[in-house]
TORPA-4810 file (N, C-alpha, C, O; in nm, 3 decimals):
<nodes>
NODE_1_1.526_-1.327_1.595_1.405_-1.391_1.643_1.301_-1.283_1.670_1.322_-1.193_1.750_D
NODE_2_1.190_-1.295_1.602_1.084_-1.197_1.615_1.029_-1.191_1.757_0.975_-1.088_1.798_L
NODE_3_1.042_-1.299_1.832_0.988_-1.301_1.968_1.063_-1.206_2.060_1.013_-1.173_2.168_H
NODE_4_1.181_-1.160_2.020_1.255_-1.065_2.103_1.198_-0.924_2.092_1.233_-0.837_2.171_S
NODE_5_1.109_-0.901_1.994_1.046_-0.771_1.980_0.915_-0.772_2.057_0.841_-0.871_2.054_F
NODE_6_0.886_-0.663_2.126_0.758_-0.659_2.199_0.642_-0.671_2.101_0.651_-0.627_1.987_P
NODE_7_0.533_-0.729_2.146_0.414_-0.737_2.063_0.357_-0.598_2.047_0.334_-0.526_2.144_T
NODE_8_0.335_-0.559_1.920_0.285_-0.425_1.892_0.182_-0.433_1.781_0.186_-0.522_1.696_R
NODE_9_0.091_-0.339_1.783_-0.003_-0.327_1.673_0.065_-0.245_1.565_0.150_-0.162_1.593_R
NODE_10_0.028_-0.270_1.441_0.091_-0.198_1.330_0.075_-0.048_1.344_0.160_0.028_1.298_S
NODE_11_-0.032_-0.002_1.406_-0.054_0.141_1.421_0.050_0.204_1.514_0.065_0.326_1.514_S
NODE_12_0.121_0.124_1.591_0.224_0.177_1.679_0.339_0.239_1.602_0.416_0.317_1.659_D
NODE_13_0.353_0.208_1.473_0.459_0.268_1.395_0.446_0.420_1.395_0.547_0.491_1.386_L
NODE_14_0.325_0.470_1.403_0.305_0.615_1.409_0.358_0.670_1.540_0.407_0.783_1.545_H
NODE_15_0.349_0.593_1.645_0.395_0.636_1.776_0.544_0.608_1.793_0.616_0.688_1.852_I
NODE_16_0.590_0.495_1.741_0.728_0.453_1.756_0.786_0.409_1.622_0.807_0.290_1.598_D
NODE_17_0.812_0.507_1.533_0.863_0.470_1.401_1.003_0.407_1.405_1.047_0.350_1.305_P
NODE_18_1.072_0.417_1.517_1.203_0.352_1.529_1.192_0.201_1.519_1.292_0.133_1.497_A
NODE_19_1.071_0.148_1.533_1.050_0.005_1.516_1.091_-0.039_1.375_1.142_-0.149_1.355_L
NODE_20_1.067_0.048_1.277_1.108_0.016_1.139_1.258_-0.006_1.134_1.305_-0.104_1.075_I
NODE_21_1.334_0.083_1.196_1.480_0.071_1.198_1.524_-0.058_1.269_1.612_-0.128_1.221_E
NODE_22_1.462_-0.086_1.380_1.499_-0.206_1.456_1.473_-0.332_1.376_1.556_-0.423_1.374_A
NODE_23_1.359_-0.338_1.309_1.326_-0.454_1.228_1.420_-0.466_1.108_1.466_-0.575_1.075_L
NODE_24_1.448_-0.354_1.043_1.538_-0.355_0.927_1.678_-0.398_0.967_1.744_-0.473_0.894_A
NODE_25_1.724_-0.351_1.082_1.857_-0.388_1.128_1.864_-0.537_1.160_1.962_-0.604_1.127_K
NODE_26_1.761_-0.588_1.221_1.760_-0.728_1.265_1.734_-0.826_1.150_1.799_-0.930_1.141_R
NODE_27_1.638_-0.791_1.062_1.595_-0.886_0.960_1.629_-0.844_0.817_1.617_-0.924_0.725_F
NODE_28_1.672_-0.721_0.798_1.700_-0.667_0.665_1.580_-0.592_0.611_1.465_-0.629_0.634_G
NODE_29_1.609_-0.484_0.539_1.501_-0.401_0.484_1.406_-0.478_0.395_1.287_-0.446_0.388_S
NODE_30_1.457_-0.580_0.325_1.372_-0.656_0.234_1.258_-0.726_0.307_1.160_-0.768_0.245_Q
NODE_31_1.269_-0.739_0.437_1.164_-0.804_0.517_1.067_-0.705_0.579_0.970_-0.746_0.644_C
NODE_32_1.091_-0.576_0.562_1.009_-0.475_0.629_0.915_-0.409_0.527_0.958_-0.332_0.441_V
NODE_33_0.787_-0.440_0.540_0.684_-0.382_0.456_0.599_-0.291_0.544_0.543_-0.335_0.645_V
NODE_34_0.591_-0.164_0.505_0.512_-0.069_0.582_0.383_-0.043_0.506_0.384_0.003_0.392_V
NODE_35_0.272_-0.073_0.570_0.140_-0.047_0.514_0.093_0.090_0.560_0.099_0.121_0.679_G
NODE_36_0.046_0.170_0.465_-0.003_0.304_0.497_-0.145_0.317_0.446_-0.171_0.300_0.327_I
NODE_37_-0.237_0.345_0.536_-0.375_0.376_0.499_-0.382_0.527_0.484_-0.343_0.600_0.575_D
NODE_38_-0.432_0.574_0.371_-0.427_0.716_0.341_-0.561_0.766_0.288_-0.634_0.694_0.220_S
NODE_39_-0.591_0.890_0.321_-0.714_0.953_0.275_-0.686_1.101_0.249_-0.603_1.163_0.316_V
NODE_40_-0.756_1.157_0.150_-0.742_1.299_0.119_-0.826_1.379_0.218_-0.946_1.357_0.233_L
NODE_41_-0.761_1.473_0.285_-0.830_1.564_0.377_-0.790_1.705_0.336_-0.675_1.745_0.352_R
NODE_42_-0.885_1.780_0.285_-0.852_1.912_0.233_-0.767_1.897_0.109_-0.809_1.835_0.012_G
NODE_43_-0.648_1.954_0.112_-0.560_1.946_-0.004_-0.439_1.857_0.019_-0.342_1.863_-0.057_D
NODE_44_-0.443_1.773_0.123_-0.329_1.686_0.152_-0.378_1.545_0.185_-0.484_1.526_0.244_A
NODE_45_-0.296_1.447_0.146_-0.324_1.310_0.185_-0.272_1.289_0.326_-0.160_1.330_0.358_W
NODE_46_-0.352_1.227_0.409_-0.319_1.206_0.549_-0.313_1.057_0.578_-0.399_0.980_0.534_R
NODE_47_-0.212_1.017_0.653_-0.201_0.878_0.697_-0.294_0.857_0.815_-0.303_0.940_0.905_A
NODE_48_-0.363_0.745_0.813_-0.457_0.711_0.920_-0.396_0.603_1.008_-0.303_0.534_0.969_L
NODE_49_-0.450_0.591_1.127_-0.409_0.484_1.219_-0.533_0.417_1.274_-0.643_0.473_1.272_R
NODE_50_-0.515_0.296_1.323_-0.623_0.217_1.384_-0.739_0.196_1.287_-0.855_0.199_1.327_L
NODE_51_-0.707_0.175_1.160_-0.811_0.163_1.059_-0.883_0.028_1.060_-0.983_0.011_0.991_T
NODE_52_-0.834_-0.065_1.136_-0.900_-0.195_1.146_-1.033_-0.188_1.218_-1.113_-0.280_1.209_G
NODE_53_-1.056_-0.079_1.291_-1.181_-0.060_1.365_-1.236_0.077_1.330_-1.179_0.178_1.371_D
NODE_54_-1.347_0.083_1.254_-1.403_0.212_1.212_-1.430_0.309_1.327_-1.426_0.430_1.308_P
NODE_55_-1.457_0.255_1.445_-1.484_0.343_1.560_-1.356_0.404_1.616_-1.362_0.506_1.686_D
NODE_56_-1.242_0.345_1.587_-1.115_0.396_1.639_-1.030_0.468_1.535_-0.938_0.541_1.572_L
NODE_57_-1.058_0.449_1.407_-0.977_0.508_1.300_-0.962_0.658_1.321_-1.059_0.728_1.353_A
NODE_58_-0.839_0.706_1.302_-0.811_0.848_1.326_-0.692_0.893_1.243_-0.613_0.811_1.196_A
NODE_59_-0.681_1.021_1.226_-0.565_1.079_1.161_-0.443_1.051_1.248_-0.449_1.064_1.370_D
NODE_60_-0.333_1.013_1.184_-0.212_0.979_1.259_-0.129_1.101_1.296_-0.035_1.092_1.375_S
NODE_61_-0.164_1.216_1.240_-0.082_1.335_1.260_0.028_1.345_1.155_0.115_1.432_1.164_G
NODE_62_0.026_1.256_1.056_0.130_1.253_0.953_0.069_1.274_0.815_-0.039_1.223_0.783_R
NODE_63_0.141_1.351_0.734_0.105_1.366_0.594_0.156_1.241_0.524_0.268_1.197_0.550_E
NODE_64_0.077_1.183_0.437_0.108_1.054_0.376_0.244_1.052_0.306_0.325_0.963_0.331_T
NODE_65_0.270_1.149_0.219_0.395_1.145_0.143_0.516_1.163_0.234_0.622_1.104_0.209_L
NODE_66_0.502_1.243_0.337_0.612_1.258_0.434_0.636_1.125_0.505_0.750_1.090_0.534_A
NODE_67_0.530_1.052_0.533_0.542_0.922_0.600_0.607_0.821_0.506_0.687_0.738_0.550_W
NODE_68_0.573_0.825_0.377_0.637_0.737_0.279_0.788_0.763_0.278_0.867_0.669_0.280_V
NODE_69_0.827_0.891_0.276_0.970_0.925_0.278_1.037_0.875_0.405_1.142_0.811_0.400_R
NODE_70_0.975_0.904_0.519_1.035_0.867_0.648_1.048_0.715_0.662_1.150_0.665_0.709_E
NODE_71_0.946_0.643_0.622_0.950_0.497_0.634_1.069_0.440_0.555_1.136_0.347_0.600_A
NODE_72_1.095_0.496_0.438_1.209_0.450_0.357_1.341_0.483_0.425_1.431_0.400_0.431_Q
NODE_73_1.352_0.605_0.475_1.476_0.647_0.543_1.502_0.557_0.663_1.618_0.526_0.693_V
NODE_74_1.398_0.516_0.729_1.412_0.433_0.848_1.439_0.286_0.815_1.473_0.208_0.904_R
NODE_75_1.424_0.248_0.688_1.460_0.112_0.651_1.351_0.027_0.589_1.373_-0.092_0.566_G
NODE_76_1.235_0.083_0.560_1.130_0.005_0.495_1.180_-0.041_0.358_1.238_0.038_0.283_A
NODE_77_1.158_-0.166_0.327_1.198_-0.221_0.198_1.086_-0.225_0.098_1.107_-0.257_-0.019_G
NODE_78_0.965_-0.194_0.143_0.848_-0.194_0.055_0.739_-0.113_0.123_0.729_-0.110_0.246_E
NODE_79_0.658_-0.046_0.041_0.545_0.032_0.091_0.418_-0.021_0.026_0.413_-0.037_-0.096_I
NODE_80_0.317_-0.048_0.107_0.183_-0.080_0.056_0.097_0.041_0.089_0.072_0.072_0.205_V
NODE_81_0.050_0.109_-0.017_-0.031_0.229_0.003_-0.176_0.195_-0.025_-0.215_0.169_-0.139_L
NODE_82_-0.256_0.197_0.081_-0.399_0.170_0.071_-0.472_0.303_0.066_-0.476_0.377_0.165_N
NODE_83_-0.528_0.333_-0.049_-0.603_0.457_-0.068_-0.746_0.431_-0.019_-0.828_0.374_-0.090_C
NODE_84_-0.772_0.473_0.103_-0.892_0.435_0.176_-1.021_0.474_0.104_-1.117_0.397_0.104_V
NODE_85_-1.025_0.591_0.043_-1.147_0.635_-0.024_-1.184_0.544_-0.141_-1.302_0.536_-0.178_A
NODE_86_-1.087_0.477_-0.199_-1.111_0.387_-0.312_-1.134_0.244_-0.268_-1.189_0.163_-0.343_S
NODE_87_-1.093_0.212_-0.146_-1.094_0.074_-0.099_-1.236_0.019_-0.092_-1.323_0.076_-0.027_D
NODE_88_-1.257_-0.093_-0.160_-1.387_-0.160_-0.157_-1.491_-0.100_-0.250_-1.602_-0.151_-0.260_G
NODE_89_-1.456_0.008_-0.319_-1.552_0.076_-0.406_-1.560_0.011_-0.544_-1.667_0.001_-0.602_V
NODE_90_-1.445_-0.034_-0.595_-1.443_-0.101_-0.724_-1.442_-0.009_-0.844_-1.469_-0.052_-0.956_G
NODE_91_-1.410_0.119_-0.822_-1.407_0.215_-0.932_-1.266_0.243_-0.983_-1.246_0.334_-1.064_D
NODE_92_-1.169_0.168_-0.936_-1.031_0.187_-0.979_-0.945_0.244_-0.867_-0.994_0.300_-0.769_G
NODE_93_-0.815_0.227_-0.887_-0.717_0.275_-0.788_-0.706_0.427_-0.794_-0.742_0.488_-0.895_Y
NODE_94_-0.658_0.488_-0.688_-0.637_0.633_-0.683_-0.505_0.663_-0.754_-0.400_0.673_-0.690_D
NODE_95_-0.512_0.677_-0.884_-0.392_0.694_-0.967_-0.315_0.819_-0.927_-0.192_0.815_-0.921_I
NODE_96_-0.383_0.929_-0.899_-0.314_1.052_-0.861_-0.231_1.037_-0.736_-0.115_1.079_-0.732_G
NODE_97_-0.287_0.977_-0.634_-0.214_0.958_-0.509_-0.098_0.860_-0.528_0.012_0.880_-0.475_Q
NODE_98_-0.123_0.754_-0.602_-0.018_0.656_-0.626_0.096_0.713_-0.711_0.212_0.679_-0.688_L
NODE_99_0.064_0.798_-0.807_0.169_0.865_-0.886_0.255_0.953_-0.796_0.378_0.952_-0.806_R
NODE_100_0.190_1.028_-0.708_0.264_1.116_-0.617_0.356_1.034_-0.527_0.470_1.073_-0.502_A
NODE_101_0.307_0.921_-0.479_0.389_0.834_-0.394_0.504_0.775_-0.476_0.617_0.767_-0.428_A
NODE_102_0.476_0.734_-0.600_0.580_0.675_-0.685_0.696_0.773_-0.708_0.812_0.731_-0.714_R
NODE_103_0.665_0.900_-0.720_0.768_1.001_-0.744_0.872_1.006_-0.632_0.988_1.041_-0.656_E
NODE_104_0.832_0.972_-0.511_0.924_0.982_-0.397_0.961_0.847_-0.338_1.040_0.838_-0.244_I
NODE_105_0.904_0.742_-0.393_0.925_0.609_-0.337_1.030_0.534_-0.418_1.010_0.505_-0.536_C
NODE_106_1.141_0.503_-0.354_1.251_0.434_-0.419_1.252_0.284_-0.393_1.338_0.212_-0.445_D
NODE_107_1.158_0.236_-0.315_1.145_0.093_-0.287_1.018_0.044_-0.357_0.939_0.126_-0.403_V
NODE_108_0.998_-0.087_-0.365_0.875_-0.135_-0.428_0.751_-0.071_-0.364_0.739_-0.061_-0.242_P
NODE_109_0.660_-0.030_-0.451_0.534_0.033_-0.409_0.419_-0.054_-0.457_0.409_-0.086_-0.575_L
NODE_110_0.333_-0.092_-0.364_0.218_-0.176_-0.394_0.091_-0.094_-0.374_0.069_-0.033_-0.270_V
NODE_111_0.007_-0.094_-0.477_-0.121_-0.023_-0.472_-0.226_-0.109_-0.404_-0.231_-0.230_-0.424_A
NODE_112_-0.308_-0.045_-0.325_-0.418_-0.114_-0.258_-0.540_-0.024_-0.258_-0.530_0.096_-0.235_S
NODE_113_-0.656_-0.084_-0.283_-0.782_-0.012_-0.272_-0.834_0.039_-0.404_-0.786_0.139_-0.457_G
NODE_114_-0.934_-0.031_-0.459_-1.002_0.023_-0.574_-1.031_-0.070_-0.689_-1.113_-0.038_-0.775_G
NODE_115_-0.966_-0.186_-0.694_-0.985_-0.274_-0.809_-1.129_-0.322_-0.820_-1.188_-0.371_-0.724_A
NODE_116_-1.185_-0.306_-0.939_-1.318_-0.357_-0.965_-1.322_-0.448_-1.085_-1.413_-0.529_-1.102_G
NODE_117_-1.218_-0.433_-1.171_-1.208_-0.518_-1.289_-1.062_-0.526_-1.332_-0.976_-0.455_-1.278_N
NODE_118_-1.034_-0.612_-1.427_-0.897_-0.634_-1.471_-0.835_-0.508_-1.532_-0.714_-0.487_-1.519_A
NODE_119_-0.915_-0.426_-1.596_-0.863_-0.302_-1.656_-0.806_-0.209_-1.549_-0.711_-0.135_-1.577_A
NODE_120_-0.861_-0.211_-1.430_-0.808_-0.128_-1.322_-0.666_-0.167_-1.286_-0.583_-0.081_-1.258_H
NODE_121_-0.638_-0.296_-1.287_-0.502_-0.342_-1.260_-0.406_-0.293_-1.368_-0.299_-0.241_-1.338_F
NODE_122_-0.446_-0.311_-1.493_-0.360_-0.267_-1.604_-0.335_-0.116_-1.592_-0.222_-0.071_-1.611_A
NODE_123_-0.438_-0.041_-1.562_-0.423_0.104_-1.551_-0.326_0.143_-1.440_-0.243_0.231_-1.461_Q
NODE_124_-0.334_0.080_-1.325_-0.247_0.121_-1.214_-0.101_0.086_-1.242_-0.011_0.161_-1.204_V
NODE_125_-0.077_-0.026_-1.309_0.060_-0.059_-1.347_0.113_0.038_-1.452_0.226_0.086_-1.443_F
NODE_126_0.031_0.067_-1.549_0.071_0.153_-1.660_0.081_0.300_-1.617_0.180_0.367_-1.647_R
NODE_127_-0.020_0.351_-1.546_-0.030_0.494_-1.520_0.032_0.540_-1.388_0.066_0.657_-1.374_D
NODE_128_0.047_0.449_-1.293_0.107_0.488_-1.164_0.243_0.422_-1.143_0.311_0.452_-1.045_A
NODE_129_0.282_0.335_-1.233_0.413_0.269_-1.228_0.440_0.199_-1.095_0.551_0.203_-1.043_D
NODE_130_0.337_0.134_-1.042_0.354_0.059_-0.917_0.421_-0.075_-0.947_0.422_-0.122_-1.061_V
NODE_131_0.476_-0.135_-0.843_0.543_-0.264_-0.856_0.447_-0.380_-0.832_0.474_-0.493_-0.874_D
NODE_132_0.337_-0.353_-0.767_0.237_-0.454_-0.739_0.103_-0.389_-0.712_0.096_-0.270_-0.679_G
NODE_133_-0.002_-0.466_-0.725_-0.137_-0.417_-0.697_-0.211_-0.529_-0.626_-0.211_-0.643_-0.672_A
NODE_134_-0.274_-0.495_-0.517_-0.347_-0.600_-0.446_-0.495_-0.570_-0.446_-0.539_-0.457_-0.466_L
NODE_135_-0.568_-0.673_-0.421_-0.714_-0.664_-0.414_-0.762_-0.785_-0.336_-0.689_-0.883_-0.319_A
NODE_136_-0.883_-0.778_-0.289_-0.939_-0.890_-0.215_-1.079_-0.924_-0.264_-1.103_-1.034_-0.314_A
NODE_137_-1.172_-0.829_-0.250_-1.312_-0.861_-0.274_-1.339_-0.909_-0.416_-1.425_-0.995_-0.436_S
NODE_138_-1.268_-0.855_-0.516_-1.293_-0.899_-0.654_-1.253_-1.045_-0.675_-1.309_-1.113_-0.761_V
NODE_139_-1.157_-1.092_-0.597_-1.116_-1.233_-0.608_-1.208_-1.321_-0.524_-1.249_-1.428_-0.569_F
NODE_140_-1.240_-1.276_-0.404_-1.328_-1.356_-0.317_-1.467_-1.372_-0.377_-1.530_-1.477_-0.364_H
NODE_141_-1.516_-1.266_-0.442_-1.650_-1.271_-0.501_-1.652_-1.348_-0.632_-1.759_-1.389_-0.678_S
NODE_142_-1.535_-1.369_-0.691_-1.529_-1.436_-0.821_-1.545_-1.341_-0.938_-1.551_-1.386_-1.053_G
NODE_143_-1.553_-1.211_-0.912_-1.566_-1.113_-1.021_-1.447_-1.118_-1.115_-1.460_-1.094_-1.235_A
NODE_144_-1.330_-1.149_-1.062_-1.209_-1.166_-1.141_-1.142_-1.294_-1.093_-1.134_-1.320_-0.973_I
NODE_145_-1.094_-1.372_-1.188_-1.012_-1.487_-1.150_-0.866_-1.449_-1.173_-0.835_-1.366_-1.258_T
NODE_146_-0.779_-1.512_-1.099_-0.635_-1.484_-1.112_-0.589_-1.516_-1.255_-0.514_-1.438_-1.314_I
NODE_147_-0.632_-1.627_-1.309_-0.588_-1.664_-1.443_-0.636_-1.563_-1.547_-0.560_-1.528_-1.638_S
NODE_148_-0.758_-1.516_-1.536_-0.809_-1.416_-1.630_-0.734_-1.284_-1.615_-0.704_-1.218_-1.715_A
NODE_149_-0.704_-1.246_-1.493_-0.629_-1.122_-1.470_-0.490_-1.131_-1.532_-0.445_-1.038_-1.597_L
NODE_150_-0.425_-1.243_-1.512_-0.291_-1.261_-1.570_-0.296_-1.252_-1.722_-0.209_-1.191_-1.784_K
NODE_151_-0.397_-1.313_-1.783_-0.411_-1.306_-1.929_-0.429_-1.161_-1.974_-0.367_-1.117_-2.071_R
NODE_152_-0.514_-1.089_-1.903_-0.538_-0.948_-1.938_-0.411_-0.866_-1.927_-0.377_-0.790_-2.017_T
NODE_153_-0.339_-0.882_-1.816_-0.217_-0.805_-1.797_-0.112_-0.840_-1.902_-0.047_-0.751_-1.957_L
NODE_154_-0.096_-0.967_-1.931_-0.001_-1.006_-2.036_-0.039_-0.946_-2.171_0.047_-0.900_-2.245_R
NODE_155_-0.167_-0.945_-2.202_-0.212_-0.888_-2.330_-0.187_-0.738_-2.336_-0.178_-0.681_-2.445_S
NODE_156_-0.175_-0.674_-2.220_-0.145_-0.530_-2.212_0.004_-0.505_-2.208_0.047_-0.390_-2.198_E
NODE_157_0.084_-0.612_-2.214_0.229_-0.597_-2.212_0.287_-0.577_-2.073_0.400_-0.529_-2.058_G
NODE_158_0.211_-0.613_-1.971_0.255_-0.599_-1.832_0.310_-0.734_-1.786_0.243_-0.837_-1.796_I
NODE_159_0.432_-0.731_-1.737_0.497_-0.856_-1.693_0.425_-0.915_-1.573_0.392_-0.846_-1.476_E
NODE_160_0.401_-1.045_-1.581_0.330_-1.118_-1.476_0.406_-1.247_-1.449_0.454_-1.313_-1.542_V
NODE_161_0.417_-1.283_-1.324_0.479_-1.411_-1.291_0.392_-1.524_-1.344_0.270_-1.511_-1.353_R
NODE_162_0.457_-1.637_-1.379_0.379_-1.751_-1.431_0.278_-1.803_-1.329_0.205_-1.898_-1.358_P
</nodes>
């Protein structure tokens, strides 16, 4: 029962990563999805916290790829990597960062941040080998429809659910 866990903000995982283990033990790893907001600072990708409020957003003190590794060890069954610099821009996903994460990620990896057109989705599946790609504004604005995206991905040989 989820009510037995104290109410916590997702950013608390940086403070109390043992929550991942507790959730995985109670509900199974397949139910634990860890979202990571990441940005390049200098020569390293850094995980951010409190990104829901631009005035509070801050470096978590964790290097992104190290956090991807740790989250898996602790029981995460899926990672959603939001590449903050690409998010909402519409110029495509951060393929370099997603490739680096894919190299060390043994659980499903979902790309977030950057889709501007259907070709961006095809590229991230093909070039970063992600298991999923999410987007919001391109669908809400009507720039891409789900049916058109599925047709494009199928034409590129990318498996899509019906």
